[in-house]
C-alpha positions in Angstrom: -22.2 0.4 46.4 -21.3 -1.3 43.2 -23.4 -0.6 40.1 -24.9 -3.2 37.8 -22.2 -2.5 35.2 -19.3 -2.9 37.8 -20.8 -6.1 39.1 -21.2 -7.5 35.6 -17.6 -6.7 34.6 -16.3 -8.1 37.9 -18.2 -11.3 37.3 -16.9 -11.6 33.8 -13.3 -11.0 35.0 -13.7 -14.0 37.3 -14.9 -16.0 34.3 -12.0 -14.8 32.2 -14.0 -13.5 29.3 -15.1 -10.3 27.7 -18.7 -8.9 27.8 -21.0 -9.2 24.8 -22.7 -5.8 24.6 -25.7 -5.8 22.2 -27.3 -2.8 20.6 -30.9 -2.7 19.3 -33.1 0.3 18.6 -35.8 0.9 21.1 -39.2 0.6 19.3 -37.9 -1.2 16.2 -40.0 -2.3 14.4 -42.6 -1.7 17.2 -42.7 -1.4 20.9 -43.8 -4.9 21.7 -41.3 -6.7 19.5 -38.5 -4.5 20.7 -39.4 -5.2 24.3 -39.6 -9.0 23.5 -36.1 -8.9 22.0 -34.7 -7.0 24.9 -36.1 -9.5 27.3 -34.7 -12.4 25.3 -31.2 -11.0 24.9 -29.7 -12.0 28.3 -30.7 -15.7 27.9 -29.2 -15.6 24.3 -25.8 -14.5 25.7 -25.9 -10.7 26.0 -24.1 -9.4 29.1 -25.0 -5.7 28.7 -27.8 -4.3 26.7 -27.6 -1.0 24.8 -30.9 0.5 23.7 -30.9 3.1 20.9 -32.9 6.3 21.4 -34.4 7.0 18.0 -33.7 10.4 16.5 -34.7 12.0 13.3 -31.1 13.1 12.2 -28.7 10.3 13.3 -25.5 11.6 11.6 -23.0 9.0 12.9 -25.2 6.1 12.1 -25.0 3.9 9.0 -28.0 3.1 6.8 -29.1 0.1 8.9 -29.4 2.0 12.2 -30.8 5.1 10.5 -33.5 2.9 9.1 -34.1 1.2 12.4 -34.6 4.6 14.1 -37.0 5.7 11.4 -39.0 2.5 11.8 -39.1 3.1 15.5 -40.3 6.7 15.2 -42.9 5.7 12.6 -44.2 3.1 15.1 -44.6 5.9 17.7 -41.5 5.4 19.8 -40.6 8.4 21.9 -38.4 8.9 24.9 -41.2 8.2 27.3 -41.8 4.8 25.7 -38.1 4.0 25.7 -38.0 4.6 29.4 -41.2 2.6 29.8 -39.5 -0.2 28.0 -36.7 -0.2 30.5 -39.2 -0.3 33.4 -40.9 -3.3 31.8 -37.6 -5.0 31.4 -36.7 -4.4 35.0 -39.9 -6.2 36.2 -38.3 -9.5 35.1 -34.5 -8.7 35.2 -32.9 -6.7 37.9 -29.3 -7.7 37.1 -28.5 -7.1 33.4 -27.1 -3.6 32.8 -28.9 -1.3 30.4 -27.2 1.6 28.7 -29.0 4.1 26.5 -27.2 5.2 23.4 -27.9 8.0 21.0 -27.8 11.7 20.5 -28.2 14.5 23.0 -31.0 16.2 21.1 -33.9 14.0 22.3 -32.5 14.3 25.9 -32.4 18.1 25.6 -36.0 18.2 24.3 -37.1 15.9 27.1 -35.2 18.0 29.6 -31.8 16.9 30.9 -32.6 16.9 34.6 -35.9 15.3 34.1 -34.3 12.7 31.8 -31.6 11.8 34.3 -34.1 11.5 37.1 -36.6 9.4 35.0 -33.9 7.2 33.5 -32.4 6.4 36.9 -35.9 5.6 38.3 -36.6 3.3 35.3 -33.4 1.3 35.8 -31.0 2.7 33.2 -27.4 2.2 34.2 -25.6 4.6 31.9 -25.2 6.6 28.7 -22.4 6.3 26.1 -19.0 8.1 25.3 -15.7 8.1 23.2 -14.2 8.1 19.6 -11.1 6.7 17.9 -9.8 10.3 17.3 -9.4 10.9 21.0 -5.6 11.4 21.5 -3.4 10.8 24.5 -3.6 14.5 25.5 -7.5 14.6 25.4 -8.0 11.1 26.8 -7.5 11.9 30.5 -10.2 14.6 30.2 -12.6 12.2 28.7 -11.9 9.5 31.2 -12.3 11.8 34.2 -16.0 12.1 33.3 -16.4 8.4 32.5 -17.7 5.6 34.7 -18.8 2.0 34.2 -16.9 1.3 31.0 -15.2 3.2 28.1 -16.8 2.7 24.7 -14.1 2.7 22.1 -15.4 3.4 18.6 -13.1 1.2 16.4 -13.5 3.0 13.1 -14.0 6.6 12.0 -17.2 7.2 10.1 -20.7 5.8 10.4 -21.8 2.6 12.1 -21.7 -0.7 10.2 -19.6 0.9 7.3 -16.5 -1.2 7.6 -14.9 -4.0 9.5 -12.5 -3.0 12.3 -8.7 -3.7 12.0 -8.3 -6.0 15.0 -4.6 -5.3 15.2 -5.1 -1.6 15.4 -8.0 -2.0 17.8 -5.8 -4.1 20.2 -3.2 -1.3 20.2 -5.8 1.3 20.8 -7.3 -0.7 23.7 -3.9 -1.1 25.3 -3.3 2.7 24.9 -6.6 3.5 26.6 -5.9 1.0 29.4 -2.7 2.9 30.2 -4.9 5.8 31.2 -7.7 4.0 33.1 -8.7 1.0 35.1 -12.1 1.0 33.6 -13.1 -1.8 31.3 -12.9 -1.0 27.6 -15.6 -2.1 25.2 -15.1 -2.0 21.4 -17.9 -1.2 19.0 -18.7 -0.1 15.4 -18.2 -2.7 12.5 -18.3 -5.9 14.5 -20.6 -8.4 12.6 -19.3 -11.9 12.9 -18.4 -14.3 15.7 -14.8 -14.4 14.3 -14.5 -10.6 14.6 -16.0 -10.6 18.1 -13.6 -13.4 19.2 -10.6 -11.5 17.9 -11.5 -8.3 19.6 -12.5 -10.1 22.8 -8.9 -11.4 23.1 -7.8 -7.9 24.1 -10.8 -5.8 25.0 -13.1 -6.2 28.0 -16.2 -6.0 25.9 -17.4 -6.3 22.3 -20.4 -4.2 21.1 -22.5 -5.5 18.2 -25.2 -3.3 16.7 -25.7 -3.0 13.0 -25.5 -6.8 12.5 -28.3 -7.3 15.0 -30.3 -4.5 13.4 -29.8 -6.1 10.0 -30.9 -9.5 11.3 -34.1 -7.9 12.6 -34.7 -6.0 9.3 -34.3 -9.2 7.3 -36.9 -10.9 9.4 -39.6 -8.3 8.7 -42.5 -8.9 6.3 -43.0 -7.0 3.1 -44.8 -4.2 4.8 -41.9 -3.8 7.3 -43.8 -5.3 10.2 -42.5 -7.9 12.7 -42.9 -11.6 11.7 -43.1 -14.6 14.0 -39.4 -15.1 13.5 -38.2 -11.6 14.3 -37.2 -12.1 17.9 -35.4 -15.4 17.1 -33.5 -13.8 14.2 -31.8 -11.5 16.6 -31.3 -14.0 19.5 -29.8 -16.6 17.2 -27.1 -14.2 16.0 -26.5 -13.1 19.6 -26.0 -16.8 20.6 -23.6 -17.3 17.8 -21.6 -14.2 18.8 -21.6 -15.2 22.4 -20.3 -18.7 21.6 -17.5 -17.2 19.4 -16.4 -14.9 22.2 -16.3 -17.6 24.8 -13.7 -19.3 22.7 -11.4 -16.3 22.7 -8.0 -16.6 24.3 -7.6 -13.7 26.7 -4.2 -12.2 26.1 -4.4 -9.4 28.7 -5.8 -9.3 32.2 -8.9 -7.2 32.6 
């Protein structure tokens, strides 16, 4: 039986376009606003939703996502509430894939077996993998344990720190595709519709995170609370990114 992720990429292949994968932090700046954003993302143009699992020591994240995680934790977000958010989302949307992204520590504390069981029951479709330093020798080992799609991290370092070199990314995506038939989604550093469009010409998906987190942060009031425009601030940017990607000229079959 096909998974939601497989079905979504198959449908996008028929449309001849790449997936827009959006990242937001679960619970940022509070549970209700975060849930409202998640519910609004598909209509805005998100094809796959990544939800961050907030953690106190996010070493690979840049300042924007670190701050988002801290806001979420301060508002009381925990793994139980993140899974509850997925369950609430699934009451209205049974088709959009949801992937949880983050660090193993919160999963370990929750209990790995319990987490996998509860995440599946809630409607989670996957967890994340892969880095730009994975060479051709190690790549088959990584891919053997990967399903759904491969997440290629386009820059070394922390999230949101630099813009990806689209020429280098295209070459890396081609290299990965020589080893797998899985779709390849590219993330880290993608902020604009132009960057998303350029990457979408060769990759099967484009992941945008820090830019969305920044859009949300900029919408908050002076006390760091959600404002009436917080949800729209995120969905407007998603719509712009989606429109840019739809104009991409696909140079390689998915």
